[in-house]
C-alpha positions in Angstrom: 13.6 -72.5 -41.1 10.3 -74.4 -40.7 9.0 -72.3 -37.9 8.0 -68.7 -39.0 8.5 -67.3 -35.6 11.5 -65.1 -35.0 14.3 -66.5 -32.6 17.0 -64.0 -31.3 20.4 -65.4 -32.4 22.5 -65.9 -29.3 25.8 -67.3 -28.2 26.8 -68.7 -24.8 30.2 -69.4 -23.4 31.2 -71.9 -20.7 34.4 -71.3 -19.1 36.0 -74.5 -17.6 39.1 -74.9 -15.4 41.4 -77.9 -15.5 39.8 -79.1 -12.3 36.5 -79.4 -14.1 34.7 -76.5 -12.5 32.7 -74.2 -14.7 32.0 -70.5 -14.3 28.4 -69.5 -13.5 27.3 -65.9 -12.9 24.5 -64.3 -11.0 22.2 -61.8 -13.0 22.4 -58.2 -11.6 18.8 -57.6 -12.0 17.6 -61.0 -11.0 19.3 -61.9 -7.6 19.5 -65.8 -7.3 19.4 -66.4 -11.0 22.6 -68.1 -12.2 23.7 -68.8 -15.7 26.6 -68.9 -18.2 27.7 -65.6 -19.9 25.8 -65.2 -23.1 24.4 -62.6 -25.5 23.1 -61.6 -28.9 24.7 -62.4 -32.1 25.0 -59.2 -34.3 24.1 -59.2 -38.0 26.9 -60.8 -39.9 28.8 -62.0 -36.8 29.6 -65.7 -36.5 28.4 -67.4 -33.3 31.9 -68.2 -32.1 32.9 -64.5 -32.5 29.8 -63.4 -30.6 30.5 -65.9 -27.8 34.1 -64.5 -27.4 32.9 -60.9 -27.6 30.1 -61.4 -25.1 32.4 -63.4 -22.9 34.9 -60.5 -22.8 32.2 -57.9 -22.3 30.7 -59.8 -19.3 33.6 -61.4 -17.6 36.8 -59.6 -18.9 38.2 -62.9 -20.2 40.1 -62.4 -23.4 40.3 -65.2 -26.2 44.0 -65.7 -25.4 43.0 -66.8 -21.9 41.2 -70.0 -23.1 40.8 -72.3 -25.9 37.4 -73.3 -27.4 37.4 -77.1 -27.1 33.8 -77.8 -28.1 30.7 -76.3 -29.5 27.1 -77.4 -29.8 23.7 -76.1 -30.8 21.8 -74.4 -31.9 19.1 -74.9 -29.1 15.8 -73.0 -28.9 13.7 -71.7 -26.2 10.5 -69.9 -26.2 9.9 -66.8 -24.0 7.0 -66.8 -21.8 4.4 -64.0 -22.5 5.8 -61.5 -20.1 9.4 -62.0 -21.3 8.1 -61.6 -24.9 6.6 -58.2 -24.1 9.8 -57.2 -22.3 12.0 -58.2 -25.3 9.6 -56.4 -27.6 9.8 -53.2 -25.7 13.5 -53.5 -25.4 14.4 -54.6 -29.0 11.4 -53.6 -31.0 11.4 -57.1 -32.6 8.7 -59.7 -31.7 11.1 -62.6 -30.9 9.3 -65.8 -29.9 12.6 -66.8 -28.0 16.3 -67.3 -28.5 18.3 -69.8 -30.6 21.6 -70.5 -28.9 25.0 -71.7 -29.8 27.3 -72.9 -26.9 31.0 -72.9 -26.8 33.0 -74.8 -24.0 36.2 -73.1 -23.3 39.2 -74.5 -21.3 41.1 -71.9 -19.4 44.7 -71.7 -19.7 45.1 -70.6 -16.0 43.1 -72.0 -13.2 43.8 -68.9 -11.0 42.1 -66.5 -13.6 39.1 -64.8 -12.2 36.4 -62.8 -14.0 35.9 -59.1 -13.8 32.3 -58.2 -13.4 31.0 -54.7 -14.1 27.7 -55.5 -12.4 25.7 -54.5 -15.4 24.9 -58.1 -16.4 26.2 -60.1 -13.5 26.8 -59.2 -9.8 28.6 -62.4 -8.5 30.2 -65.5 -9.8 31.1 -69.1 -8.8 33.2 -71.9 -10.1 31.2 -75.1 -9.7 31.4 -78.7 -10.7 28.9 -79.2 -13.7 26.9 -81.7 -11.7 26.6 -79.1 -8.9 25.1 -76.4 -11.0 21.6 -76.0 -9.5 19.4 -75.5 -12.6 16.4 -74.5 -10.5 18.2 -71.2 -10.2 17.4 -70.6 -13.8 14.1 -69.1 -15.1 12.0 -72.1 -15.9 11.8 -71.5 -19.6 15.7 -71.7 -20.0 15.9 -75.1 -18.0 15.3 -77.5 -20.8 18.1 -76.0 -22.9 20.6 -75.9 -20.0 19.7 -79.6 -19.2 20.5 -80.5 -22.8 23.7 -78.5 -22.9 24.9 -80.2 -19.6 24.1 -83.6 -21.2 25.8 -82.7 -24.4 28.9 -81.3 -23.0 29.2 -83.1 -19.6 27.0 -86.2 -19.9 25.1 -85.4 -16.9 
């Protein structure tokens, strides 16, 4: 790794229905902030397994309810100073940001709905990828989301 800064390994999962809509979720502690389910990769865990685990923890969707049809990454973003401080207090590691792997998953049933425990997310929507308003994301995450949307959906 050419950069000596530490990046937290992370995996994100994009659930997509046959009609093309994707699941976005509103963060519980940041009303108005919408994103894809995602979370840290544990030591020794493969990114795909982490995405499936995090997806199940945050939405209730089990791996038998979808098929991973594409993956891309890693992508990196840097935390702004306040976020770096928050992460250092929470994790005890001076991460500069996150390095994310993304997985696009086609749902087997279009009527499947997530189950949210309100710990991570408080609400959800199914939207067309082109209708995902990236301005609802924290500014430091937007370039990665823009690239992911280009890579998976050519938008």
